[in-house]
C-alpha positions, 0 to 999 in steps of 0.5 A: 481441557475437560469440558466440565472444568469451570474457569474463573471468569476473571482468568479470561481475557475480555477480548479473546475470552481465553485463559490469559497467558500474559496478563497486563494492566492497561492505564484504565485498570482493566487486565488483558492478555498481552497478545490480545491488547497489543493487537487491539492497540497497535495492529488495529490502531484503536486508542480506547479501552475495549471494555470502558471505552476510555481514551488511552492517554498512556499505552504502558502495559504493566504485567499483572504478576499476581493474576499470572501466578493465580492462573499458574497455580489454578492450572497446576491444581487442575492438571489432572483434568488435562489443564496445562500450566502456562509458562512464565513469560519473558520480561518485556524488552527494554529500550536499553537492551535494543540499544545495546544490540544496535551498538554491537553491530558495529564491530564487524559484518558478522556482528551486523548479521547477528544483530539483524537476526536478533531484531527479526526474532524480537520483532516477531514476538510482540507488537510491544517489542516492535515499538520498543525497537522503533523507540530505540532508533531501530528504524534509522539503523535499518534505514542506514544498512539499506542506504550503504548496500551499494558502498561495496569494494568487491563483488563478495562484499557487494553480495554481503551488503545486498543480503544485509539490505534485503534482511533490513528492509524485510524487518523494517517493513514488518516493524509496521512503523508508527506515523511518526516513524514513517514521517521521520524516514521521509522528512530526514532521509532523502537518501533513503528514498533513492535507496528504496528506488534503487531496490525497486529497479534492481532488488530481488522480487521480495525486496522490491515488494517490500520496497513499494510496500514501504513507499506506499505507507510513507507516501500516504503521510507525505506533505504536498511539497514532498509529493510534488518534488518526487524525481523522475527516477522515482517514476522510472522505478515504479513503472519498471516494477509494474512492467515486470509484474512480479506479484499481484500485491506488488502491482496493486501497491505500485498502482496506488503509489502512482495514483497518489503521486499523480494527484499533482500535475507535474508528476503526471508528466513525469510518470508519462515520460517514464512510460506509464501509459503504455504499461497501463494499457498493456496491463488493461489488455491482460487484466480481467480482475475488477479492482485491477481494471478499476485502478488502471483506468483511474490512473490512465484518467489521471494521466490523460489530464495532461497532453503528454498522457493523451498523446501516448494513449493515442500512440498506443495501437490498442489504447482507445479500443481497450479503454472503450471495451471496458465501458459497461464490462467491469464496474460503474467505477471503471465505466466512469473513468473510461468515459472521462478518458474518452472525453478528455481525448475528444475534447483536447486531442481530437484531430480529424483522424482521431475523430474518425478512429473513434468512429471506426473503433466503435467508441462512438457507438459505445458512448451512445450505449452509455446514454441509454442505460443505467450507469450513473448520471454523471457518466451519462452526462460526460458521455453526452458531452463527448458525443456532442463535441463531434456530433457534426462528424458522427451525425450519420451514425444511426445510434446518435439521436437527432438532438445531438447535432441539431444545434451544430450547423453542418 
């Protein structure tokens, strides 16, 4: 388009400041380009009009046919200046159309495959299509396919079901379900959670990643009783996914799911029994990325709040050493978490051999350093408390001030 062409101001979307290709009217009476306003409402989760700041009580987008025809006519008149005519957009998808597509899938495996292909194509076109698919029961249909992936009568049939399940899982995640849709999957479908756990244990790398991403979104909206009732298999699947380290994004989401789940005491024991502590320590040994180290240390801190977790950390040959090593080397968040772990060990699990091991590994020397440098008041106080717990045993250490054990008779 030539730079000397003056575009009428009302042809421009207030968000993108570009010519509107599919102008739609919001409930506030302002016209926007469909793609821009859908991103504003659904992807960015804003509930107000960008221009007027009014709260949107109705999210219906009404096509502005008059403005679109004016824009098309203007484009045609200015074609000699390099202006391309915008195409007429397809009519918006309706709930009835989606219901018809879902019903057609029940006649044969081939029709089911075709249905998944249509849903994938439609959902990729716009945010409105995603919401329409959800409203028509698309999420429940996709969950049903995933739930039935193990009901095979032959090896060939198993492959077909698994392929359909992988495709359904991909579509379901990319639908970016609303909070209501996510809660519905969690509240009404225990079988679906079990299916996701199964995928995490035996699916393809891609499907395992989608499964943990979806679980993460669902658990963020779960009720306390639902979190408290998570099964041992749930934690076994997460720990296996973490152990396999299929991708950094998948591992990060797995750590977040574990951390959110382990806010509940009983879940900490389940995670420990699934082997989480050893896997986390190995991950800490291999990781140098700041955020990864922080998440692992925070989760280890949670697990060390139970006796089983502390026992597993002490059982690992590198447990105490790697936790101590990360202090003052990663970030204040990591240092604070690591000091809390050492405090839990020193207060609740420190038999004579553990106390001596902390001395030999340089843990005590590192705690002495913490109280002398600027790493946060709470962290310094926690390190000081830890040193005081066994000051009588550690009193000959040169870095330990006399006032740490002056009140503790030998």
